C-alpha distance (Angstrom), angle and dihedral (degrees) to the residues before:
residue distance angle dihedral
X1 . . .
X2 3.82 . .
X3 3.81 91.1 .
X4 3.83 92.6 51.2
X5 3.80 91.2 48.6
X6 3.80 90.0 51.5
X7 3.79 89.4 46.7
X8 3.81 89.8 56.0
X9 3.80 95.0 46.2
X10 3.81 99.3 41.0
X11 3.83 96.2 62.4
X12 3.79 95.4 80.0
X13 3.85 100.4 47.8
X14 3.80 90.2 42.7
X15 3.81 90.0 52.0
X16 3.81 90.6 49.5
X17 3.81 89.4 51.0
X18 3.82 91.6 49.8
X19 3.82 92.1 48.3
X20 3.81 94.1 48.4
X21 3.79 100.5 42.3
X22 3.81 112.5 119.5
X23 3.79 119.7 -176.8
X24 3.79 139.5 148.1
X25 3.82 87.1 -101.7
X26 3.81 94.3 53.4
X27 3.78 124.9 -103.0
X28 3.81 108.4 -87.2
X29 3.80 99.4 48.3
X30 3.83 95.6 54.4
X31 3.82 92.0 43.6
X32 3.82 91.6 54.8
X33 3.81 91.8 48.0
X34 3.82 92.1 45.0
X35 3.79 88.5 53.7
X36 3.80 98.0 41.3
X37 3.81 99.9 54.9
X38 3.86 98.0 55.4
X39 3.81 89.5 37.3
X40 3.82 92.5 57.5
X41 3.80 93.1 41.2
X42 3.81 91.9 52.0
X43 3.82 89.4 46.3
X44 3.80 88.7 56.0
X45 3.80 90.8 47.6
X46 3.81 88.2 63.5
X47 3.81 86.1 69.5
X48 3.81 90.4 62.6
X49 3.81 117.9 89.2
X50 3.83 113.2 -157.9
X51 3.81 92.1 -165.7
X52 3.79 128.9 9.5
X53 3.78 94.8 -132.8
X54 3.81 129.3 61.5
X55 3.81 104.1 -86.1
X56 3.78 140.7 156.1
X57 3.81 88.0 -108.9
X58 3.80 90.8 60.0
X59 3.81 90.9 47.9
X60 3.81 93.5 51.4
X61 3.81 92.4 42.3
X62 3.79 95.4 51.5
X63 3.80 90.8 41.7
X64 3.81 92.2 55.8
X65 3.79 92.8 44.1
X66 3.80 89.6 49.7
X67 3.82 90.7 52.7
X68 3.81 90.5 52.7
X69 3.80 91.9 45.7
X70 3.83 94.5 49.9
X71 3.80 92.4 46.8
X72 3.80 96.6 53.2
X73 3.79 93.9 35.9
X74 3.79 85.5 57.8
X75 3.82 92.6 50.8
X76 3.80 91.0 49.2
X77 3.80 95.8 48.0
X78 3.83 101.1 41.4
X79 3.81 87.8 50.3
X80 3.78 91.0 48.7
X81 3.80 92.2 50.1
X82 3.81 89.9 47.6
X83 3.80 89.2 61.9
X84 3.82 88.6 66.8
X85 3.78 86.5 77.3
X86 3.79 94.9 45.9
X87 3.79 107.3 32.8
X88 3.82 90.9 68.5
X89 3.78 129.9 25.9
X90 3.79 106.3 -147.2
X91 3.78 139.9 59.4
X92 3.81 95.8 -118.0
X93 3.80 93.2 57.7
X94 3.81 91.9 45.4
X95 3.81 89.6 55.1
X96 3.81 90.2 48.4
X97 3.80 91.1 50.4
X98 3.80 92.3 47.1
X99 3.81 90.6 51.0
X100 3.80 91.2 50.3
X101 3.82 89.3 49.6
X102 3.79 89.4 51.3
X103 3.81 91.1 54.8
X104 3.80 90.7 49.2
X105 3.79 88.9 49.0
X106 3.78 87.3 59.3
X107 3.81 90.2 49.7
X108 3.80 93.4 52.0
X109 3.80 90.4 43.8
X110 3.81 89.2 56.6
X111 3.82 91.6 44.1
X112 3.80 92.6 48.9
X113 3.79 99.8 41.6
X114 3.80 99.3 33.3
X115 3.81 111.0 16.3
X116 3.80 99.7 42.9
X117 3.79 91.8 39.1
X118 3.80 89.7 54.0
X119 3.82 90.7 49.1
X120 3.79 90.1 52.0
X121 3.77 88.5 60.9
X122 3.80 90.2 73.6
X123 3.81 107.0 15.2
X124 3.76 138.8 61.8
X125 3.78 112.1 -103.5
X126 3.82 92.0 -120.8
X127 3.81 91.2 57.9
X128 3.81 90.2 48.6
X129 3.82 89.3 50.0
X130 3.82 90.7 55.0
X131 3.81 92.3 46.9
X132 3.81 93.8 54.5
X133 3.84 95.5 38.8
X134 3.85 94.7 91.4
X135 3.83 88.6 64.1
X136 3.81 87.3 75.3
X137 3.82 88.3 69.9
X138 3.80 89.2 73.3
X139 3.81 85.6 77.8
X140 3.82 86.8 74.5
X141 3.82 90.8 67.2
X142 3.85 94.7 83.2
X143 3.82 89.8 56.2
X144 3.81 88.4 71.5
X145 3.80 95.4 42.7
X146 3.80 101.5 51.0
X147 3.78 118.0 104.6
X148 3.79 94.6 -145.2
X149 3.80 115.8 134.6
X150 3.81 124.3 -146.1
X151 3.82 113.3 -89.8
X152 3.78 117.5 -136.4
X153 3.78 129.1 -174.0
X154 3.78 109.9 -81.6
X155 3.80 94.8 20.0
X156 3.78 116.5 130.7
X157 3.81 88.9 -124.9
X158 3.79 92.0 56.4
X159 3.80 90.3 53.6
X160 3.81 92.8 51.8
X161 3.82 106.5 135.6
X162 3.78 116.1 -100.9
X163 3.79 120.4 -129.1
X164 3.79 106.9 -140.3
X165 3.78 123.5 -146.2
X166 3.82 98.6 -95.5
X167 3.79 93.2 43.9
X168 3.80 92.5 45.5
X169 3.80 91.5 51.6
X170 3.80 90.7 46.9
X171 3.80 92.4 51.5
X172 3.80 91.8 47.8
X173 3.81 96.5 47.6
X174 3.80 91.5 43.8
X175 3.78 89.8 59.6
X176 3.80 97.7 99.4
X177 3.82 93.1 -168.4
X178 3.80 91.1 55.0
X179 3.82 94.7 48.1
X180 3.80 92.1 50.6
X181 3.78 87.8 48.8
X182 3.81 89.6 51.3
X183 3.81 90.6 57.1
X184 3.82 91.1 49.0
X185 3.80 91.4 44.8
X186 3.82 93.3 47.8
X187 3.81 94.1 56.9
X188 3.81 90.2 46.3
X189 3.81 90.8 49.0
X190 3.79 91.3 48.5
X191 3.81 91.4 54.9
X192 3.80 97.2 43.6
X193 3.82 97.4 42.2
X194 3.81 91.9 46.4
X195 3.79 88.4 58.7
X196 3.82 95.7 42.5
X197 3.79 91.1 46.8
X198 3.79 93.7 52.3
X199 3.80 100.5 38.8
X200 3.79 96.6 114.1
X201 3.80 96.3 46.5
X202 3.81 94.0 42.9
X203 3.80 97.7 50.2
X204 3.79 91.7 43.2
X205 3.81 91.5 52.7
X206 3.82 99.1 45.2
X207 3.81 94.3 39.8
X208 3.82 98.6 -120.0
X209 3.81 126.1 143.2
X210 3.80 107.9 -106.8
X211 3.81 92.7 -166.0
X212 3.81 94.6 53.4
X213 3.80 93.3 46.9
X214 3.82 94.5 45.3
X215 3.81 93.0 48.3
X216 3.82 90.2 48.9
X217 3.81 90.8 47.8
X218 3.81 100.1 45.7
X219 3.82 108.8 30.2
X220 3.86 95.4 65.1
X221 3.84 93.7 47.5
X222 3.85 97.0 104.3
X223 3.81 89.0 55.0
X224 3.80 96.7 42.0
X225 3.81 88.0 51.4
X226 3.79 87.8 61.0
X227 3.79 89.6 59.8
X228 3.81 91.2 46.8
X229 3.80 90.9 51.3
X230 3.76 92.0 48.2
X231 3.80 89.2 55.7
X232 3.82 89.0 44.5
X233 3.80 93.3 54.3
X234 3.77 93.7 44.9
X235 3.82 102.4 40.2
X236 3.81 107.1 12.6
X237 3.79 135.1 -115.6
X238 3.81 95.4 -61.0
X239 3.80 95.1 62.5
X240 3.82 95.1 35.7
X241 3.80 96.2 51.3
X242 3.80 93.2 43.5
X243 3.82 87.3 52.9
X244 3.82 89.3 53.5
X245 3.81 92.9 48.2
X246 3.81 93.9 48.6
X247 3.81 92.1 45.6
X248 3.81 90.9 51.7
X249 3.80 90.8 47.9
X250 3.81 90.9 51.9
X251 3.80 88.9 49.6
X252 3.80 91.3 53.6
X253 3.82 92.7 46.5
X254 3.80 90.5 49.2
X255 3.80 90.3 49.4
X256 3.78 90.0 53.3
X257 3.81 90.9 52.2
X258 3.82 93.1 47.2
X259 3.80 89.7 48.6
X260 3.82 89.1 62.8
X261 3.81 92.5 57.6
X262 3.78 124.5 99.6
X263 3.80 118.9 -103.8
X264 3.78 115.9 -83.6
X265 3.78 147.5 99.3
X266 3.80 92.3 -67.9
X267 3.81 91.7 56.2
X268 3.80 91.8 49.8
X269 3.80 92.6 49.0
X270 3.80 93.7 47.0
X271 3.81 91.8 46.5
X272 3.81 88.3 57.8
X273 3.81 88.3 51.1
X274 3.81 90.5 55.1
X275 3.80 88.6 53.9
X276 3.79 91.3 50.4
X277 3.80 90.9 49.5
X278 3.80 90.9 51.0
X279 3.81 91.1 49.6
X280 3.81 88.9 69.8
X281 3.81 87.6 67.4
X282 3.81 108.9 28.3
X283 3.80 98.0 77.2
X284 3.79 92.4 48.4
X285 3.82 92.7 47.4
X286 3.80 89.4 54.9
X287 3.82 94.8 43.3
X288 3.81 97.2 55.5
X289 3.81 90.1 62.9
X290 3.81 86.9 71.5
X291 3.80 106.6 27.3
X292 3.82 101.8 50.5
X293 3.85 101.0 47.5
X294 3.80 92.3 44.0
X295 3.81 91.4 50.8
X296 3.82 94.1 46.0
X297 3.81 90.3 48.3
X298 3.80 90.5 50.0
X299 3.82 91.0 49.0
X300 3.80 91.1 51.1
X301 3.80 91.9 49.1
X302 3.79 90.1 53.8
X303 3.82 92.2 50.0
X304 3.80 101.4 40.0
X305 3.80 107.1 15.2
X306 3.83 89.5 -122.7
X307 3.81 110.8 137.6
X308 3.82 109.4 -164.5
X309 3.80 105.8 129.4
X310 3.81 92.9 145.3
X311 3.81 89.2 61.5
X312 3.81 90.7 57.0
X313 3.79 90.8 58.1
X314 3.81 91.6 43.6
X315 3.81 92.1 53.4
X316 3.81 90.4 44.7
X317 3.80 87.4 51.7
X318 3.80 89.2 52.4
X319 3.81 92.8 52.2
X320 3.80 90.3 43.0
X321 3.80 91.3 50.4
X322 3.79 92.2 52.4
X323 3.82 92.2 46.9
X324 3.80 91.7 47.1
X325 3.80 91.1 46.9
X326 3.80 91.2 53.4
X327 3.80 91.6 46.0
X328 3.80 100.7 44.9
X329 3.80 101.9 19.5
X330 3.80 99.2 44.0
X331 3.80 113.7 15.3
X332 3.82 98.4 33.9
X333 3.80 91.9 43.5
X334 3.80 90.0 51.9
X335 3.81 91.5 48.7
X336 3.79 92.5 49.8
X337 3.79 90.8 45.2
X338 3.77 90.6 54.2
X339 3.78 90.2 48.9
X340 3.78 92.0 52.8
X341 3.79 88.3 52.0
X342 3.79 88.8 60.2
X343 3.81 103.3 -92.2
X344 3.79 128.6 112.8
X345 3.81 98.4 -126.2
X346 3.81 92.7 131.6
X347 3.82 89.5 70.8
X348 3.83 88.3 68.0
X349 3.80 91.9 60.6
X350 3.80 92.9 97.6
X351 3.82 91.3 50.6
X352 3.81 91.2 53.5
X353 3.81 90.0 45.0
X354 3.82 89.9 52.8
X355 3.82 90.2 48.0
X356 3.82 90.0 57.4
X357 3.80 93.8 53.1
X358 3.82 92.5 43.0
X359 3.82 89.8 55.4
X360 3.80 88.3 48.2
X361 3.82 90.2 52.7
X362 3.81 91.0 50.2
X363 3.82 92.4 49.1
X364 3.80 89.5 53.3
X365 3.80 85.6 82.8
X366 3.83 89.1 71.4
X367 3.79 93.5 60.3
X368 3.81 114.1 105.2
X369 3.77 120.4 -109.0
X370 3.81 91.7 -108.3
X371 3.81 90.3 63.3
X372 3.80 95.2 41.0
X373 3.80 90.1 53.6
X374 3.81 94.8 50.3
X375 3.79 111.5 128.7
X376 3.80 93.7 14.8
X377 3.77 112.7 137.1
X378 3.78 115.5 -136.0
X379 3.77 114.4 -124.7
X380 3.76 114.5 -116.3
X381 3.80 113.7 -117.5
């Protein structure tokens, strides 16, 4: 509990640190390295057991290590996300990068929920942790892609004004477009995370094959993203994202209906269809977490000269954490509690999930035209 509270609070000061760092090696490269080294060391410390039995010492030890891990994981990731604004210099490339990140999110989701879980069937968790540890080295890739130049004393770059924590927060929360987006994003996050958090309980209760549905939902994502991006280029972000939200909502409603059916081949086939329907939205719902904040941060930097892209992702993480906490910590817990008391409330999880994304689609109308037109290609005369 203490570690999760610290994880929620630490995002903002870590983002301010990453935005204000000025060194001869730039600001993003050192911040990633400064975060990675303690993050990996604390990860390795999880493999150490102070005492072989369950004791207060073990509890305190793992709690402290978890606090260190969350803190430096946060520094590493908010810095990494901040590079989305700086590693490319136009909206089209940011969308492309966000889409690629969405596909990789699907890959790590499959690795984490399927691959690692399968490995745990025959291996000790500490051995599995060592096997997957080298994957963290992929975080070094952005160090070679950033366009930052070394800062020397007296250079104009080294005298670039710093945006301190209070000022950075003020600039971020004064960005009306971003705050409206946070409300839209929070309802979407609530709906999606409620479903992801309750997958095991839901499929077990309604008698649907989780593996079949997940494979149908995630494998086609690279191709369904192509359709999303085609809509994005032709009609803009407003139409494309609303399409994704409505498609996901229809997938959840269909899943609810299939869950009411009796066991049989027809139910299995239709459950796969609900996964396929959801796949037309999942990639896009993951991608917007990277594309929209990076673009809004870049737009603000052009207008005001304030460069604090890491703060945008930290604040989005704060909103996302609250929405996820309500979805999985309040609503899902209540649904599972009702189920354990003998009712079937867990079957309504997909309906509540769909309600969250429907509200998000409705609130899209409040976004300004500049945001709705993001990604839209102008027709040549």
